[in-house]
C-alpha positions as CSV (number, residue, x, y, z in Angstrom):
1,M,0.5,-0.2,0.2
2,P,1.4,3.6,-0.6
3,S,2.3,5.8,1.7
4,F,-1.0,8.7,3.1
5,A,0.9,11.6,0.6
6,E,1.2,8.5,-2.5
7,L,-2.4,7.5,-1.9
8,V,-4.0,11.2,-1.7
9,R,-1.8,12.4,-4.4
10,D,-2.3,9.6,-6.8
11,F,-6.7,9.2,-5.5
12,V,-6.7,13.5,-6.8
13,N,-5.0,12.7,-9.7
14,T,-7.3,10.5,-11.5
15,Y,-8.5,13.3,-12.7
16,D,-6.4,15.5,-15.5
17,I,-7.4,18.9,-15.6
18,E,-5.5,19.8,-18.4
19,A,-6.1,16.5,-21.0
20,D,-9.9,16.7,-19.5
21,A,-9.5,13.0,-18.5
22,D,-10.6,11.2,-15.5
23,E,-10.2,7.5,-14.6
24,L,-12.8,7.5,-12.1
25,S,-15.2,7.7,-14.9
26,S,-17.9,4.7,-14.2
27,P,-18.1,2.8,-10.7
28,A,-16.7,-0.1,-12.4
29,E,-13.5,1.6,-12.5
30,L,-13.5,3.4,-9.0
31,A,-13.9,-0.2,-7.3
32,L,-11.0,-1.4,-9.2
33,W,-8.9,1.6,-8.4
34,L,-9.9,1.1,-5.1
35,R,-8.7,-2.6,-5.1
36,E,-5.6,-1.6,-7.2
37,R,-4.7,-0.5,-3.6
38,G,-5.5,-2.5,-0.7
39,L,-9.0,-0.3,-0.4
40,A,-11.5,-2.6,-1.7
41,A,-11.9,-6.4,-1.2
42,P,-12.3,-8.4,-4.7
43,G,-15.8,-8.7,-5.0
44,D,-17.0,-5.3,-3.8
45,R,-18.8,-3.4,-5.9
46,A,-19.7,0.5,-6.6
47,T,-22.7,2.4,-7.1
48,D,-23.5,5.6,-9.1
49,D,-23.6,7.0,-5.1
50,D,-20.0,5.8,-4.2
51,L,-18.5,7.4,-7.3
52,N,-20.4,10.6,-6.6
53,T,-19.6,10.7,-3.3
54,A,-16.0,9.5,-4.5
55,L,-15.9,12.7,-6.8
56,L,-16.4,15.0,-3.9
57,L,-14.0,13.3,-2.3
58,R,-11.4,14.5,-4.9
59,E,-12.6,17.4,-5.1
60,G,-12.5,18.6,-1.8
61,L,-9.3,17.0,-1.1
62,R,-7.9,19.5,-4.1
63,A,-9.2,22.2,-2.9
64,A,-7.8,21.3,0.6
65,L,-4.9,20.9,-1.3
66,R,-5.1,24.8,-2.4
67,R,-5.6,25.4,1.1
68,E,-9.1,26.8,0.5
69,P,-12.2,25.6,2.8
70,A,-13.1,22.5,2.1
71,E,-16.0,19.8,3.0
72,L,-15.5,16.7,2.9
73,P,-18.3,14.1,2.1
74,E,-19.9,12.3,5.3
75,L,-17.5,8.8,5.0
76,P,-17.8,5.5,7.6
77,L,-15.0,6.8,10.1
78,T,-14.6,6.4,13.6
79,V,-11.8,7.0,16.3
80,R,-9.5,4.4,17.2
81,V,-7.2,5.5,20.1
82,G,-4.1,4.2,20.9
83,E,-0.9,5.3,21.2
84,R,-2.4,8.2,19.3
85,P,-6.0,8.5,18.3
86,E,-7.0,8.5,14.4
87,L,-9.5,7.7,12.2
88,V,-9.9,4.9,10.6
89,P,-12.9,2.8,8.0
90,A,-16.0,1.4,10.3
91,G,-17.1,-1.4,8.1
92,A,-15.9,-3.0,4.5
93,G,-16.4,-1.8,1.2
94,V,-16.5,0.5,-1.1
95,R,-16.9,3.3,1.1
96,A,-14.2,2.3,3.5
97,G,-11.6,2.3,1.0
98,L,-12.6,6.3,0.3
99,A,-13.1,6.5,4.6
100,R,-9.1,5.7,4.4
101,I,-8.2,8.4,1.6
102,A,-10.3,10.8,4.0
103,A,-8.2,9.7,7.1
104,A,-5.2,10.0,5.4
105,T,-5.7,14.1,4.9
106,L,-4.5,13.6,9.3
107,D,-1.8,12.1,9.0
108,P,1.5,14.1,8.6
109,S,2.6,14.1,5.5
110,W,-0.7,16.0,4.9
111,E,1.5,19.2,5.0
112,R,4.0,18.1,2.3
113,L,1.1,17.7,0.1
114,K,-0.1,20.9,-3.1
115,V,-1.3,21.2,-5.9
116,C,0.2,22.7,-8.9
117,A,-0.1,26.4,-9.1
118,E,-0.5,26.6,-12.7
119,D,-4.0,27.1,-13.2
120,G,-4.3,25.0,-15.7
121,C,-2.7,21.9,-14.7
122,Q,-3.8,21.9,-10.3
123,W,-1.8,18.2,-10.3
124,A,-1.2,17.3,-6.8
125,F,2.5,17.1,-5.8
126,I,4.6,15.9,-2.7
127,D,6.6,19.1,-2.2
128,A,9.9,17.3,-0.9
129,S,11.8,20.6,-0.7
130,R,13.8,21.4,2.5
131,N,11.8,24.1,2.7
132,R,8.8,23.1,1.2
133,S,8.4,25.8,-1.8
134,R,7.8,23.9,-4.9
135,S,4.9,25.5,-5.9
136,W,4.9,23.8,-9.3
137,C,4.4,20.2,-10.0
138,S,7.3,20.5,-13.1
139,M,9.5,23.6,-12.7
140,R,10.4,22.4,-16.1
141,I,7.4,22.7,-17.8
142,C,4.4,24.2,-15.5
143,G,6.8,26.9,-13.7
144,N,8.3,27.2,-17.0
145,R,4.7,28.6,-18.2
146,T,4.0,30.1,-15.3
147,K,7.1,32.3,-15.8
148,T,7.1,32.5,-19.0
149,R,3.7,34.4,-19.3
150,A,4.6,37.3,-16.5
151,Y,7.8,37.6,-18.2
152,R,6.0,38.1,-21.5
153,A,3.1,40.4,-19.6
154,R,6.0,42.8,-17.9
155,K,7.3,43.2,-21.7
156,R,4.0,44.5,-22.7
157,G,3.5,46.5,-19.5
158,S,6.8,48.1,-20.4
159,R,7.4,49.3,-24.0
160,H,5.4,52.8,-24.1
161,L,3.1,53.7,-27.5
162,Q,4.9,55.9,-29.4
163,G,3.5,59.0,-30.9
164,S,4.0,61.6,-32.7
165,N,6.8,63.8,-32.7
166,T,4.6,66.7,-34.2
167,D,3.6,68.4,-31.2
168,T,-0.1,70.1,-32.4
169,V,-1.5,72.8,-30.7
């Protein structure tokens, strides 16, 4: 099973905004995605309601990663008190798998998760920089696009319109 940060990152990235491609376009695809990550059993089936909950969860997490207020859908979670309190899925099945993803937000690795600052991208990534200062999923692609646009905007603003050389009264 992936780390908590990788799980949330991978779940948020099931929708590629730039390509408008969704890995979770049907209940069957949702169940398969969860099974492949050990979050659902082989016999677990997803419903249309489960898919709607998953999509709400995904976009709520994306908003939260942008550090915007977000409300996640209700999921079957319970508090387990051991060495430290933790949220754990109540029951089994697809909803419990989604609950495990929601509970992963309480892991300290959450602080390392971000979404790309490039508006057209919004890809989730884990910021492994020492000072947690990364803004883009890829400096080579999204960072370059953003900086090029800013450069061009500055250049346009610095150009002065050339007027006539003669004054009229």
